C-alpha positions in Angstrom: 57.8 43.6 136.1 56.8 44.4 139.8 57.9 47.4 141.8 56.5 49.9 144.4 55.5 53.5 143.7 54.3 55.8 146.4 53.9 52.8 148.7 51.6 51.1 146.0 52.5 47.7 144.5 52.7 48.1 140.7 52.8 45.4 138.0 53.3 45.4 134.2 51.6 42.5 132.7 53.2 41.0 129.5 50.1 41.9 127.6 51.2 45.5 127.9 53.0 44.8 124.6 49.6 44.9 122.9 49.1 48.3 123.9 52.5 49.2 122.3 51.5 47.5 119.1 48.1 49.2 118.7 49.4 52.7 119.9 52.3 52.5 117.7 50.4 51.7 114.5 51.2 54.2 111.7 54.5 55.2 113.2 58.1 54.4 112.6 59.6 51.9 115.1 61.3 54.5 117.4 58.3 56.8 117.3 55.9 53.8 118.1 58.0 53.0 121.3 57.9 56.5 122.5 54.1 56.7 121.9 53.7 53.4 123.7 55.7 54.7 126.6 53.6 57.9 126.7 50.5 55.9 126.8 51.7 53.6 129.6 52.6 56.5 131.7 49.2 58.1 131.3 47.6 55.0 132.4 49.8 54.8 135.3 48.9 58.3 136.3 45.2 57.4 135.9 45.5 54.3 138.2 47.5 56.4 140.7 44.7 58.8 140.9 42.3 55.9 141.9 44.8 54.5 144.5 45.5 57.8 146.3 41.8 58.5 147.0 41.2 54.8 147.9 44.0 55.2 150.4 42.7 58.6 151.7 39.3 57.1 152.2 40.7 54.2 154.4 41.0 51.5 151.8 43.9 49.2 151.4 45.4 49.3 147.8 46.4 45.7 147.2 47.9 46.7 143.8 48.0 48.3 140.5 48.1 46.3 137.4 48.8 47.6 133.9 47.8 45.4 131.0 47.2 45.3 127.3 43.7 46.9 127.8 44.6 49.6 130.3 44.8 49.3 134.0 43.0 48.3 137.1 43.5 49.3 140.8 42.6 46.7 143.3 41.6 48.0 146.8 39.6 46.5 149.7 38.5 48.0 153.2 37.1 51.4 153.9 33.7 51.8 152.2 33.8 50.1 148.7 30.1 51.1 148.0 28.2 54.4 147.3 29.8 57.7 147.3 33.3 56.5 148.4 33.3 54.1 145.5 32.0 56.9 143.1 34.8 59.3 144.4 37.5 56.5 143.7 36.1 55.9 140.3 36.1 59.6 139.3 39.5 60.3 140.7 41.3 58.6 137.9 39.8 60.6 135.1 39.9 63.8 137.2 43.6 63.3 137.8 44.3 62.4 133.9 42.4 65.4 132.7 43.9 67.9 135.4 47.4 66.8 134.4 46.8 66.9 130.8 45.3 70.4 130.9 48.0 71.9 133.0 50.7 70.5 130.8 49.0 72.0 127.9 48.7 75.2 129.7 52.4 75.1 130.5 53.2 74.3 126.9 50.9 77.2 125.5 53.0 79.6 127.9 56.1 78.4 126.2 57.5 76.4 129.2 58.5 73.6 126.8 59.6 75.8 124.0 58.2 77.1 120.9 57.6 73.8 119.0 55.6 72.4 122.0 53.4 75.4 121.8 52.7 74.7 118.2 52.3 71.0 118.4 49.9 71.1 121.4 47.2 73.1 119.9 44.5 72.1 122.4 44.6 69.4 125.1 42.6 67.2 122.7 44.1 68.3 119.4 47.9 67.6 118.9 50.0 67.7 115.5 52.1 64.7 116.1 53.5 64.9 112.5 55.1 68.3 113.2 57.0 67.0 116.3 58.2 64.0 114.2 59.2 66.0 111.2 61.4 68.2 113.6 62.8 65.1 114.9 62.0 66.1 118.6 61.1 63.0 120.4 60.6 64.8 123.7 57.7 67.1 122.3 56.3 64.0 120.6 56.2 62.1 123.9 54.6 65.2 125.7 51.9 65.7 123.0 50.9 61.8 123.1 51.0 62.1 126.8 48.8 65.2 127.0 46.3 63.9 124.5 46.1 60.4 126.2 45.5 62.0 129.6 42.9 64.5 128.4 41.0 62.4 125.8 41.1 59.1 127.3 40.5 60.6 130.8 37.2 62.2 129.4 36.3 59.1 127.5 36.7 57.0 130.6 33.9 59.1 132.2 31.3 57.8 129.6 28.6 55.7 131.2 30.0 52.4 129.6 30.2 49.2 131.6 33.8 48.6 132.7 34.7 52.3 132.6 34.8 54.6 135.4 31.8 56.4 134.1 29.9 53.2 134.2 30.8 52.4 137.8 29.8 55.9 138.8 26.4 55.5 137.0 25.7 52.1 138.5 26.5 53.3 142.0 24.2 56.2 141.5 21.3 53.9 140.1 22.1 51.5 143.1 21.3 54.5 145.5 17.8 54.7 143.9 17.3 51.0 143.4 19.1 49.1 146.1 19.7 45.6 145.2 19.2 45.9 141.5 20.8 49.3 140.6 24.1 47.9 139.6 22.5 45.4 137.2 20.4 48.0 135.7 23.7 50.0 135.4 25.4 47.4 133.6 22.6 46.8 131.1 22.5 50.5 130.4 26.4 50.4 130.1 26.2 47.6 127.6 23.8 49.5 125.4 25.9 52.6 125.5 29.0 50.7 125.0 27.5 49.0 121.9 26.4 52.3 120.4 29.9 54.0 121.0 31.7 50.9 119.7 29.5 51.0 116.6 30.4 54.6 116.0 33.9 54.1 116.6 34.0 51.2 114.2 32.3 53.3 111.5 35.2 55.8 111.8 37.9 53.1 111.2 38.7 52.3 114.9 39.2 48.7 115.5 41.1 48.3 118.9 38.7 50.6 120.8 35.5 48.7 120.0 37.0 45.4 121.1 37.9 46.9 124.4 34.6 48.3 124.9 33.0 45.0 124.1 35.1 43.0 126.6 34.7 45.6 129.3 30.8 45.9 129.0 30.3 42.1 129.0 32.7 41.7 131.9 30.7 44.5 133.8 27.3 42.8 133.2 28.8 39.3 134.3 30.0 41.0 137.6 26.7 42.8 138.0 24.6 39.4 137.6 27.0 37.5 139.9 26.9 40.1 142.7 23.2 40.6 142.6 21.5 39.5 146.0 19.9 36.1 145.9 16.3 36.2 147.1 
């Protein structure tokens, strides 16, 4: 499915169904769909954060694609290295976390009703079961959306290859080691990613370690391919 949003071309890849499957595990079918929609919207918000800053810095956003492993914003023009690239990379998580925290604050002030205030204990701790037991799909959607924005936004800032934090780290190292910084960053990102993936697997997570593995390997391949030939 393709459409334009705020002037940006947006595409939903068919693999997005995988996200619904993994996010919806443990829920009844109806709740799984609601959780999947909240997750998709949070990813779209994250990518829009990248897109708006890229456009503000003079770049041309070619498109936003949402897929089973998350999303990607493609942009060209402007300055796609150094501080501008760091700003664009950070914008996604800053947008996600800001929206998550603001919605939680509104909830804690009773804007969305008493139940929402109870379900959304903190931006990163939500009681989804309470919303489901009350049969309130709106509060359930809100809780998943807030959690996804806050927690996944923060997670994306970890210095792991393929994540925004990995991009930020690689660009900073590139400034110190021109020509080889991105490769060093990708190697560090691979090591950090392997550590985080192992810890998540030990705690019973299976989908996240797979995503981290794919992202870190792809980042390393890109870094090797883009290294200047001497």
